[in-house]
N, CA, C and O of each residue as an XYZ file, in Angstrom:
808
protein
N       2.945    161.177     99.143
C       3.286    161.980     97.967
C       2.257    161.803     96.865
O       1.819    162.778     96.253
N       1.865    160.535     96.607
C       0.905    160.262     95.541
C      -0.450    160.889     95.859
O      -1.141    161.360     94.956
N      -0.836    160.898     97.139
C      -2.102    161.517     97.539
C      -2.088    163.015     97.251
O      -3.072    163.572     96.764
N      -0.976    163.653     97.554
C      -0.852    165.090     97.305
C      -0.916    165.391     95.824
O      -1.539    166.372     95.417
N      -0.277    164.557     95.007
C      -0.303    164.759     93.553
C      -1.709    164.618     93.000
O      -2.128    165.393     92.140
N      -2.455    163.600     93.511
C      -3.826    163.414     93.057
C      -4.700    164.602     93.449
O      -5.565    165.023     92.682
N      -4.467    165.139     94.649
C      -5.236    166.280     95.132
C      -4.991    167.499     94.257
O      -5.925    168.223     93.913
N      -3.717    167.725     93.893
C      -3.383    168.854     93.037
C      -3.993    168.697     91.657
O      -4.439    169.673     91.053
N      -4.011    167.457     91.154
C      -4.585    167.201     89.836
C      -6.081    167.493     89.824
O      -6.607    168.049     88.860
N      -6.762    167.112     90.906
C      -8.195    167.366     91.009
C      -8.467    168.858     91.057
O      -9.407    169.342     90.427
N      -7.637    169.598     91.815
C      -7.824    171.036     91.925
C      -7.625    171.716     90.582
O      -8.358    172.642     90.236
N      -6.622    171.254     89.815
C      -6.359    171.869     88.518
C      -7.477    171.600     87.531
O      -7.715    172.414     86.638
N      -8.164    170.484     87.667
C      -9.218    170.134     86.726
C     -10.606    170.523     87.214
O     -11.603    170.194     86.572
N     -10.680    171.223     88.351
C     -11.960    171.598     88.929
C     -12.711    172.540     88.013
O     -12.099    173.443     87.443
N     -14.046    172.364     87.843
C     -14.846    173.245     86.997
C     -14.787    174.694     87.433
O     -14.876    175.595     86.599
N     -14.636    174.936     88.739
C     -14.580    176.307     89.216
C     -13.314    176.996     88.755
O     -13.292    178.215     88.587
N     -12.251    176.217     88.549
C     -11.004    176.784     88.067
C     -11.027    176.944     86.550
O     -10.453    177.896     86.023
N     -11.677    176.031     85.848
C     -11.733    176.054     84.397
C     -13.180    175.854     83.949
O     -13.587    174.732     83.647
N     -13.967    176.950     83.906
C     -15.373    176.816     83.548
C     -15.590    176.373     82.124
O     -16.670    175.877     81.803
N     -14.599    176.531     81.244
C     -14.728    176.102     79.864
C     -13.707    175.026     79.555
O     -12.638    174.969     80.163
N     -14.046    174.189     78.620
C     -13.109    173.179     78.147
C     -11.992    173.848     77.365
O     -12.251    174.752     76.571
N     -10.767    173.421     77.576
C      -9.630    173.997     76.868
C      -9.674    173.668     75.388
O      -8.951    174.277     74.600
N     -10.514    172.708     74.991
C     -10.601    172.306     73.603
C     -11.638    173.120     72.827
O     -11.779    172.944     71.617
N     -12.363    174.006     73.509
C     -13.413    174.762     72.845
C     -13.267    176.240     73.154
O     -12.981    176.627     74.287
N     -13.471    177.070     72.124
C     -13.430    178.520     72.298
C     -14.827    179.123     72.376
O     -14.970    180.344     72.438
N     -15.854    178.286     72.375
C     -17.223    178.783     72.401
C     -17.702    178.988     73.836
O     -17.245    178.328     74.769
N     -18.642    179.928     73.982
C     -19.236    180.147     75.295
C     -20.144    178.988     75.652
O     -20.550    178.212     74.787
N     -20.458    178.876     76.930
C     -21.285    177.792     77.418
C     -22.771    178.153     77.340
O     -23.120    179.327     77.464
N     -23.653    177.167     77.138
C     -25.108    177.444     77.084
C     -25.610    178.178     78.319
O     -26.457    179.066     78.216
N     -25.089    177.809     79.485
C     -25.517    178.476     80.714
C     -25.149    179.950     80.719
O     -25.916    180.784     81.200
N     -23.988    180.269     80.192
C     -23.553    181.665     80.116
C     -24.447    182.457     79.171
O     -24.879    183.566     79.487
N     -24.717    181.875     78.013
C     -25.565    182.566     77.039
C     -26.978    182.780     77.587
O     -27.595    183.816     77.340
N     -27.481    181.802     78.325
C     -28.824    181.922     78.898
C     -28.888    183.073     79.897
O     -29.845    183.846     79.899
N     -27.874    183.182     80.741
C     -27.841    184.258     81.730
C     -27.786    185.613     81.037
O     -28.501    186.539     81.422
N     -26.949    185.732     80.025
C     -26.793    187.002     79.322
C     -28.073    187.380     78.590
O     -28.495    188.536     78.638
N     -28.693    186.423     77.916
C     -29.939    186.706     77.200
C     -31.046    187.106     78.164
O     -31.786    188.057     77.910
N     -31.159    186.375     79.275
C     -32.185    186.691     80.274
C     -31.986    188.089     80.845
O     -32.933    188.871     80.932
N     -30.764    188.400     81.230
C     -30.470    189.729     81.766
C     -30.742    190.817     80.734
O     -31.233    191.896     81.067
N     -30.418    190.524     79.484
C     -30.648    191.503     78.432
C     -32.121    191.784     78.214
O     -32.522    192.938     78.062
N     -32.927    190.737     78.199
C     -34.370    190.900     78.000
C     -34.996    191.661     79.168
O     -35.807    192.565     78.965
N     -34.617    191.294     80.374
C     -35.162    191.975     81.556
C     -34.765    193.449     81.570
O     -35.571    194.310     81.921
N     -33.539    193.732     81.193
C     -33.081    195.122     81.163
C     -33.829    195.921     80.111
O     -34.260    197.044     80.371
N     -33.987    195.344     78.917
C     -34.712    196.029     77.847
C     -36.157    196.317     78.255
O     -36.681    197.396     77.977
N     -36.794    195.356     78.912
C     -38.164    195.554     79.377
C     -38.229    196.669     80.431
O     -39.143    197.493     80.421
N     -37.256    196.679     81.327
C     -37.212    197.724     82.348
C     -36.996    199.096     81.743
O     -37.580    200.079     82.199
N     -36.152    199.169     80.706
C     -35.915    200.445     80.035
C     -37.185    200.948     79.357
O     -37.514    202.131     79.441
N     -37.894    200.044     78.685
C     -39.120    200.436     77.994
C     -40.157    200.973     78.976
O     -40.818    201.977     78.707
N     -40.293    200.299     80.112
C     -41.248    200.743     81.123
C     -40.841    202.095     81.708
O     -41.679    202.980     81.886
N     -39.555    202.246     82.003
C     -39.050    203.504     82.559
C     -39.253    204.644     81.580
O     -39.650    205.743     81.969
N     -38.978    204.383     80.299
C     -39.166    205.417     79.278
C     -40.632    205.850     79.220
O     -40.926    207.043     79.150
N     -41.540    204.892     79.250
C     -42.967    205.211     79.188
C     -43.381    206.091     80.367
O     -44.129    207.055     80.205
N     -42.888    205.747     81.545
C     -43.249    206.521     82.743
C     -42.682    207.935     82.662
O     -43.396    208.902     82.926
N     -41.407    208.064     82.301
C     -40.745    209.368     82.306
C     -41.150    210.254     81.130
O     -41.004    211.475     81.189
N     -41.652    209.644     80.074
C     -42.032    210.438     78.901
C     -43.517    210.786     78.892
O     -43.895    211.896     78.516
N     -44.358    209.837     79.306
C     -45.796    210.043     79.194
C     -46.495    210.316     80.523
O     -47.378    211.172     80.582
N     -46.123    209.613     81.587
C     -46.854    209.701     82.854
C     -46.332    210.845     83.721
O     -47.096    211.724     84.123
N     -45.037    210.832     84.006
C     -44.427    211.915     84.790
C     -43.259    212.485     83.989
O     -42.100    212.187     84.279
N     -43.561    213.296     82.991
C     -42.505    213.809     82.106
C     -41.434    214.610     82.847
O     -41.728    215.370     83.770
N     -40.198    214.421     82.424
C     -39.100    215.207     82.976
C     -39.248    216.656     82.505
O     -39.406    216.894     81.308
N     -39.200    217.633     83.428
C     -39.359    219.039     83.017
C     -38.195    219.506     82.147
O     -37.034    219.236     82.451
N     -38.515    220.203     81.074
C     -37.517    220.730     80.136
C     -37.791    222.220     79.955
O     -38.949    222.616     79.826
N     -36.752    223.053     79.943
C     -36.962    224.493     79.763
C     -37.471    224.813     78.359
O     -37.378    223.966     77.470
N     -37.996    225.992     78.143
C     -38.445    226.385     76.796
C     -37.294    226.321     75.792
O     -36.220    226.875     76.027
N     -37.530    225.648     74.685
C     -36.501    225.476     73.651
C     -37.135    225.734     72.286
O     -37.347    224.802     71.509
N     -37.437    226.999     71.998
C     -38.192    227.308     70.779
C     -37.414    227.103     69.479
O     -38.003    226.748     68.458
N     -36.106    227.320     69.507
C     -35.327    227.247     68.282
C     -34.450    226.011     68.217
O     -34.172    225.378     69.236
N     -34.016    225.671     67.003
C     -33.140    224.508     66.826
C     -31.828    224.685     67.571
O     -31.329    223.736     68.176
N     -31.261    225.883     67.536
C     -30.011    226.122     68.250
C     -30.196    225.928     69.741
O     -29.315    225.381     70.404
N     -31.320    226.362     70.280
C     -31.617    226.164     71.709
C     -31.634    224.675     72.049
O     -31.100    224.252     73.074
N     -32.253    223.896     71.176
C     -32.364    222.454     71.426
C     -30.995    221.766     71.309
O     -30.689    220.859     72.083
N     -30.189    222.191     70.361
C     -28.856    221.608     70.213
C     -27.966    221.931     71.408
O     -27.232    221.069     71.892
N     -28.032    223.171     71.882
C     -27.237    223.568     73.054
C     -27.684    222.773     74.275
O     -26.855    222.311     75.058
N     -28.985    222.617     74.433
C     -29.531    221.838     75.555
C     -29.001    220.409     75.523
O     -28.543    219.895     76.544
N     -29.060    219.767     74.367
C     -28.574    218.392     74.228
C     -27.080    218.298     74.480
O     -26.616    217.391     75.171
N     -26.330    219.234     73.920
C     -24.878    219.217     74.086
C     -24.482    219.382     75.542
O     -23.567    218.710     76.018
N     -25.153    220.258     76.245
C     -24.827    220.480     77.653
C     -25.125    219.252     78.507
O     -24.397    218.965     79.458
N     -26.177    218.535     78.175
C     -26.523    217.340     78.949
C     -25.498    216.223     78.766
O     -25.409    215.317     79.594
N     -24.726    216.286     77.682
C     -23.705    215.256     77.478
C     -22.602    215.320     78.532
O     -21.815    214.384     78.672
N     -22.551    216.425     79.269
C     -21.551    216.536     80.338
C     -21.758    215.463     81.396
O     -20.790    214.978     81.983
N     -23.011    215.085     81.648
C     -23.276    214.017     82.616
C     -22.745    212.678     82.098
O     -22.206    211.878     82.863
N     -22.900    212.444     80.807
C     -22.365    211.214     80.218
C     -20.846    211.197     80.271
O     -20.240    210.154     80.516
N     -20.231    212.356     80.042
C     -18.770    212.431     80.079
C     -18.210    212.149     81.471
O     -17.078    211.686     81.606
N     -19.000    212.426     82.496
C     -18.538    212.149     83.855
C     -18.279    210.663     84.066
O     -17.405    210.296     84.851
N     -19.020    209.810     83.382
C     -18.785    208.370     83.527
C     -17.432    207.975     82.947
O     -16.798    207.032     83.420
N     -16.995    208.698     81.926
C     -15.670    208.451     81.348
C     -14.572    209.000     82.250
O     -13.546    208.353     82.459
N     -14.795    210.193     82.778
C     -13.816    210.801     83.689
C     -13.641    209.938     84.935
O     -12.520    209.740     85.403
N     -14.749    209.425     85.473
C     -14.665    208.552     86.644
C     -13.884    207.290     86.356
O     -13.122    206.826     87.205
N     -14.061    206.723     85.164
C     -13.308    205.528     84.793
C     -11.821    205.794     84.670
O     -10.998    204.980     85.091
N     -11.479    206.932     84.094
C     -10.058    207.301     83.975
C      -9.431    207.442     85.352
O      -8.321    206.969     85.594
N     -10.159    208.103     86.256
C      -9.639    208.285     87.612
C      -9.485    206.948     88.327
O      -8.511    206.732     89.049
N     -10.449    206.054     88.125
C     -10.371    204.739     88.771
C      -9.128    203.983     88.312
O      -8.400    203.430     89.136
N      -8.884    203.956     87.016
C      -7.708    203.249     86.491
C      -6.427    203.909     86.986
O      -5.476    203.223     87.362
N      -6.401    205.242     86.985
C      -5.200    205.958     87.432
C      -4.880    205.664     88.895
O      -3.727    205.405     89.239
N      -5.896    205.703     89.756
C      -5.676    205.440     91.181
C      -5.304    203.981     91.428
O      -4.496    203.680     92.307
N      -5.900    203.073     90.647
C      -5.562    201.658     90.794
C      -4.114    201.414     90.399
O      -3.400    200.678     91.080
N      -3.681    202.020     89.315
C      -2.279    201.880     88.911
C      -1.353    202.463     89.972
O      -0.305    201.894     90.279
N      -1.752    203.598     90.526
C      -0.915    204.281     91.510
C      -0.685    203.436     92.757
O       0.376    203.501     93.377
N      -1.705    202.632     93.121
C      -1.638    201.903     94.387
C      -1.330    200.410     94.242
O      -1.329    199.686     95.238
N      -1.066    199.936     93.010
C      -0.775    198.518     92.795
C       0.447    198.355     91.903
O       1.059    199.330     91.467
N       0.786    197.102     91.644
C       1.928    196.828     90.764
C       1.646    197.204     89.310
O       2.546    197.164     88.471
N       0.409    197.565     89.015
C       0.074    198.041     87.662
C       0.630    199.427     87.395
O       0.426    199.983     86.316
N       1.333    199.992     88.372
C       1.944    201.308     88.200
C       2.953    201.303     87.053
O       3.252    202.348     86.474
N       3.481    200.105     86.726
C       4.413    199.962     85.611
C       3.723    199.205     84.479
O       3.800    197.977     84.437
N       3.052    199.900     83.560
C       2.321    199.210     82.496
C       3.235    198.550     81.466
O       2.811    197.630     80.766
N       4.466    199.001     81.366
C       5.405    198.410     80.410
C       5.802    197.010     80.861
O       5.897    196.090     80.049
N       6.033    196.859     82.161
C       6.388    195.549     82.702
C       5.234    194.563     82.533
O       5.451    193.395     82.212
N       4.010    195.038     82.750
C       2.826    194.228     82.509
C       2.488    193.217     83.585
O       1.547    192.441     83.418
N       3.227    193.201     84.683
C       2.991    192.191     85.717
C       1.713    192.445     86.512
O       1.129    191.513     87.065
N       1.277    193.706     86.571
C       0.112    194.013     87.397
C      -1.116    194.422     86.616
O      -2.033    195.023     87.176
N      -1.151    194.108     85.330
C      -2.263    194.552     84.487
C      -3.605    193.944     84.884
O      -4.660    194.487     84.555
N      -3.560    192.815     85.591
C      -4.824    192.221     86.028
C      -5.566    193.130     87.006
O      -6.784    193.026     87.144
N      -4.843    194.017     87.682
C      -5.491    194.936     88.625
C      -6.391    195.939     87.909
O      -7.390    196.389     88.471
N      -6.046    196.287     86.691
C      -6.799    197.311     85.963
C      -7.563    196.727     84.775
O      -8.072    197.478     83.943
N      -7.649    195.403     84.687
C      -8.291    194.763     83.527
C      -9.732    195.220     83.353
O     -10.139    195.588     82.251
N     -10.507    195.197     84.435
C     -11.910    195.609     84.343
C     -12.009    197.099     84.029
O     -12.823    197.512     83.203
N     -11.185    197.895     84.683
C     -11.209    199.336     84.457
C     -10.884    199.708     83.020
O     -11.532    200.578     82.438
N      -9.884    199.052     82.449
C      -9.500    199.332     81.070
C     -10.608    198.932     80.108
O     -10.905    199.661     79.161
N     -11.221    197.773     80.347
C     -12.342    197.348     79.489
C     -13.526    198.288     79.632
O     -14.217    198.581     78.656
N     -13.758    198.758     80.843
C     -14.826    199.734     81.062
C     -14.561    201.008     80.267
O     -15.461    201.539     79.617
N     -13.330    201.495     80.321
C     -12.985    202.717     79.596
C     -13.158    202.540     78.091
O     -13.722    203.408     77.424
N     -12.683    201.434     77.560
C     -12.802    201.182     76.125
C     -14.258    201.166     75.693
O     -14.631    201.805     74.709
N     -15.080    200.430     76.435
C     -16.491    200.331     76.093
C     -17.205    201.662     76.269
O     -18.096    201.993     75.486
N     -16.828    202.432     77.288
C     -17.476    203.708     77.541
C     -17.160    204.722     76.453
O     -18.037    205.483     76.043
N     -15.921    204.742     75.983
C     -15.570    205.639     74.877
C     -16.403    205.302     73.645
O     -16.950    206.194     72.997
N     -16.496    204.021     73.326
C     -17.287    203.596     72.169
C     -18.747    203.998     72.323
O     -19.358    204.548     71.406
N     -19.292    203.714     73.498
C     -20.711    204.005     73.740
C     -20.979    205.506     73.765
O     -22.026    205.961     73.305
N     -20.035    206.273     74.301
C     -20.220    207.720     74.397
C     -20.275    208.364     73.016
O     -21.103    209.238     72.765
N     -19.398    207.933     72.131
C     -19.389    208.471     70.766
C     -20.712    208.165     70.065
O     -21.326    209.050     69.470
N     -21.146    206.903     70.140
C     -22.377    206.494     69.472
C     -23.590    207.212     70.066
O     -24.454    207.689     69.331
N     -23.649    207.286     71.390
C     -24.802    207.889     72.063
C     -24.867    209.391     71.834
O     -25.920    209.909     71.462
N     -23.775    210.094     72.048
C     -23.778    211.557     71.923
C     -24.058    211.999     70.487
O     -24.854    212.909     70.254
N     -23.403    211.352     69.535
C     -23.637    211.704     68.130
C     -25.094    211.452     67.748
O     -25.716    212.269     67.068
N     -25.628    210.327     68.187
C     -27.021    210.004     67.879
C     -27.986    211.011     68.469
O     -28.943    211.417     67.809
N     -27.744    211.421     69.711
C     -28.635    212.384     70.351
C     -28.595    213.741     69.662
O     -29.631    214.386     69.496
N     -27.405    214.176     69.261
C     -27.281    215.475     68.596
C     -27.979    215.475     67.240
O     -28.653    216.442     66.883
N     -27.817    214.396     66.490
C     -28.488    214.318     65.186
C     -30.000    214.205     65.381
O     -30.776    214.835     64.662
N     -30.408    213.396     66.360
C     -31.832    213.249     66.637
C     -32.462    214.588     66.996
O     -33.597    214.864     66.607
N     -31.738    215.417     67.733
C     -32.250    216.718     68.160
C     -32.653    217.585     66.983
O     -33.589    218.378     67.086
N     -31.957    217.443     65.868
C     -32.281    218.263     64.700
C     -33.642    217.905     64.107
O     -34.178    218.659     63.294
N     -34.200    216.779     64.500
C     -35.507    216.343     64.004
C     -36.615    216.478     65.052
O     -37.788    216.282     64.735
N     -36.263    216.804     66.279
C     -37.248    216.852     67.353
C     -37.920    218.214     67.447
O     -37.296    219.252     67.227
N     -39.203    218.184     67.777
C     -39.925    219.413     68.100
C     -39.674    219.750     69.567
O     -39.161    218.930     70.329
N     -40.039    220.949     69.940
C     -39.792    221.398     71.315
C     -40.442    220.467     72.333
O     -39.840    220.156     73.361
N     -41.660    220.022     72.058
C     -42.367    219.172     73.000
C     -41.807    217.769     73.117
O     -42.151    217.030     74.039
N     -40.946    217.403     72.184
C     -40.352    216.060     72.203
C     -38.980    216.034     72.868
O     -38.385    214.965     73.007
N     -38.473    217.178     73.274
C     -37.107    217.257     73.785
C     -36.912    216.569     75.127
O     -35.776    216.371     75.557
N     -37.992    216.205     75.793
C     -37.819    215.498     77.066
C     -37.234    214.102     76.875
O     -36.862    213.446     77.848
N     -37.152    213.654     75.645
C     -36.528    212.357     75.388
C     -35.014    212.406     75.647
O     -34.416    211.392     76.007
N     -34.405    213.565     75.468
C     -32.948    213.671     75.626
C     -32.498    213.426     77.067
O     -31.577    212.636     77.272
N     -33.099    214.062     78.071
C     -32.701    213.739     79.451
C     -32.888    212.266     79.794
O     -32.107    211.703     80.561
N     -33.913    211.642     79.233
C     -34.139    210.216     79.493
C     -32.988    209.393     78.917
O     -32.503    208.465     79.564
N     -32.556    209.725     77.719
C     -31.435    209.003     77.098
C     -30.153    209.185     77.900
O     -29.380    208.242     78.069
N     -29.933    210.391     78.389
C     -28.740    210.640     79.220
C     -28.829    209.845     80.517
O     -27.833    209.283     80.974
N     -30.008    209.800     81.104
C     -30.209    209.018     82.327
C     -29.911    207.547     82.073
O     -29.242    206.903     82.882
N     -30.396    207.013     80.967
C     -30.113    205.625     80.618
C     -28.619    205.398     80.448
O     -28.089    204.369     80.868
N     -27.939    206.363     79.831
C     -26.497    206.209     79.604
C     -25.737    206.150     80.924
O     -24.910    205.262     81.133
N     -26.019    207.094     81.805
C     -25.303    207.139     83.086
C     -25.599    205.887     83.904
O     -24.689    205.277     84.464
N     -26.879    205.504     83.972
C     -27.236    204.278     84.681
C     -26.528    203.070     84.072
O     -25.994    202.223     84.788
N     -26.531    203.004     82.756
C     -25.902    201.875     82.074
C     -24.413    201.760     82.355
O     -23.893    200.664     82.562
N     -23.741    202.884     82.362
C     -22.293    202.854     82.622
C     -21.996    202.425     84.060
O     -21.064    201.659     84.302
N     -22.779    202.913     84.999
C     -22.578    202.506     86.397
C     -22.871    201.016     86.569
O     -22.128    200.299     87.239
N     -23.962    200.565     85.956
C     -24.320    199.152     86.057
C     -23.279    198.272     85.390
O     -22.979    197.182     85.878
N     -22.727    198.737     84.280
C     -21.697    197.978     83.575
C     -20.443    197.847     84.435
O     -19.869    196.764     84.543
N     -20.026    198.943     85.038
C     -18.796    198.934     85.836
C     -18.925    198.041     87.061
O     -18.102    197.150     87.273
N     -19.946    198.275     87.863
C     -20.084    197.505     89.096
C     -20.485    196.061     88.810
O     -20.086    195.151     89.535
N     -21.266    195.850     87.765
C     -21.602    194.487     87.387
C     -20.390    193.718     86.914
O     -20.217    192.551     87.264
N     -19.548    194.360     86.122
C     -18.339    193.722     85.613
C     -17.389    193.368     86.754
O     -16.747    192.318     86.736
N     -17.308    194.241     87.729
C     -16.444    193.965     88.883
C     -16.928    192.757     89.674
O     -16.130    192.021     90.253
N     -18.242    192.559     89.692
C     -18.807    191.419     90.427
C     -18.641    190.127     89.638
O     -18.246    189.104     90.197
N     -18.945    190.168     88.324
C     -18.864    188.981     87.482
C     -18.973    189.390     86.021
O     -19.678    190.343     85.687
N     -18.281    188.674     85.163
C     -18.367    188.983     83.732
C     -19.777    188.775     83.191
O     -20.136    189.363     82.172
N     -20.584    187.946     83.859
C     -21.954    187.710     83.426
C     -22.905    188.823     83.868
O     -24.030    188.906     83.375
N     -22.465    189.671     84.786
C     -23.335    190.713     85.318
C     -23.137    192.071     84.640
O     -23.694    193.075     85.083
N     -22.352    192.098     83.578
C     -22.151    193.353     82.868
C     -23.237    193.595     81.816
O     -23.314    194.680     81.239
N     -24.074    192.583     81.569
C     -25.056    192.660     80.487
C     -26.041    193.800     80.671
O     -26.331    194.526     79.719
N     -26.559    193.969     81.877
C     -27.569    195.008     82.119
C     -27.021    196.381     81.760
O     -27.705    197.178     81.117
N     -25.796    196.657     82.170
C     -25.196    197.950     81.873
C     -24.959    198.160     80.391
O     -25.170    199.254     79.868
N     -24.520    197.108     79.716
C     -24.276    197.211     78.273
C     -25.578    197.462     77.525
O     -25.645    198.330     76.655
N     -26.610    196.700     77.868
C     -27.900    196.829     77.181
C     -28.520    198.197     77.461
O     -29.068    198.822     76.553
N     -28.440    198.665     78.702
C     -29.046    199.951     79.057
C     -28.477    201.080     78.215
O     -29.187    202.029     77.882
N     -27.202    200.984     77.870
C     -26.570    202.015     77.057
C     -26.756    201.764     75.569
O     -27.189    202.648     74.830
N     -26.426    200.552     75.134
C     -26.384    200.280     73.701
C     -27.774    200.152     73.081
O     -27.997    200.616     71.963
N     -28.707    199.531     73.795
C     -30.056    199.364     73.244
C     -30.703    200.723     72.994
O     -31.358    200.924     71.971
N     -30.518    201.654     73.928
C     -31.069    203.000     73.746
C     -30.449    203.671     72.530
O     -31.144    204.341     71.766
N     -29.146    203.495     72.346
C     -28.471    204.090     71.191
C     -28.952    203.468     69.882
O     -29.102    204.165     68.879
N     -29.192    202.167     69.891
C     -29.681    201.500     68.681
C     -31.038    202.071     68.276
O     -31.273    202.347     67.100
N     -31.925    202.247     69.248
C     -33.244    202.823     68.956
C     -33.089    204.230     68.384
O     -33.748    204.590     67.409
N     -32.218    205.014     68.999
C     -31.977    206.379     68.511
C     -31.494    206.364     67.070
O     -31.974    207.141     66.245
N     -30.556    205.490     66.765
C     -29.999    205.460     65.420
C     -30.981    204.903     64.399
O     -30.926    205.286     63.230
N     -31.863    204.022     64.801
C     -32.918    203.551     63.888
C     -33.820    204.724     63.514
O     -34.156    204.912     62.345
N     -34.209    205.511     64.524
C     -35.054    206.683     64.267
C     -34.313    207.695     63.402
O     -34.875    208.236     62.450
N     -33.053    207.949     63.735
C     -32.254    208.916     62.983
C     -32.131    208.513     61.510
O     -32.353    209.331     60.618
N     -31.779    207.260     61.263
C     -31.607    206.814     59.885
C     -32.927    206.848     59.118
O     -32.951    207.140     57.922
N     -34.020    206.547     59.812
C     -35.336    206.644     59.172
C     -35.615    208.094     58.765
O     -36.071    208.360     57.653
N     -35.336    209.018     59.675
C     -35.555    210.442     59.393
C     -34.668    210.924     58.246
O     -35.116    211.648     57.358
N     -33.406    210.508     58.284
C     -32.463    210.951     57.253
C     -32.880    210.417     55.886
O     -32.910    211.161     54.906
N     -33.198    209.141     55.828
C     -33.550    208.534     54.538
C     -34.844    209.106     53.987
O     -34.937    209.395     52.794
N     -35.853    209.274     54.854
C     -37.129    209.817     54.378
C     -36.979    211.271     53.919
O     -37.640    211.701     52.973
N     -36.091    212.034     54.605
C     -35.881    213.425     54.183
C     -35.154    213.505     52.846
O     -35.380    214.429     52.064
N     -34.286    212.541     52.588
C     -33.561    212.522     51.310
C     -34.477    212.116     50.159
O     -34.256    212.523     49.018
N     -35.491    211.325     50.448
C     -36.388    210.829     49.416
C     -37.506    211.811     49.077
O     -38.216    211.640     48.086
N     -37.651    212.825     49.898
C     -38.725    213.808     49.657
C     -38.386    214.733     48.491
O     -39.174    215.616     48.153
């Protein structure tokens, strides 16, 4: 009996079961290192991809002589970004349908949809920031610069897929997807705010 009790005690205190100390709410240095490394590598990959798709092998864009043409083009491309949200909704719905999470009020099966729900929340936030930024940015772009919009949409879709599948594999593997989406939006909003402020000061 005592041997069994000792074995259970060891299992309960195993690092694999409890990666963090119960006395601390802070993340571990190893976790932060992995996230920072993944973030830097992702940002570098995005910069290289942008350079290739914008300067070396530009994505073909139809003639967009007027501002309205450019706004319609940007708005229509957001449909690809919206598909990542629709896919997440369907994933959560099907998971609830086929598991004990079918009863969200009871709450006993919410662990089945935990990743899906977090994905949806983050995707809604990212979609609002990204789409709004692209539409405002479009009002400042010339026709020859409009190839930046398909690249941003590509980054968004890639980022959402990487976030979802990475999150399902491990909480530490969601970084690439988050950075691919959010870093691009941050750059867009820096440019947008610069344009807005400089136009107001003229």
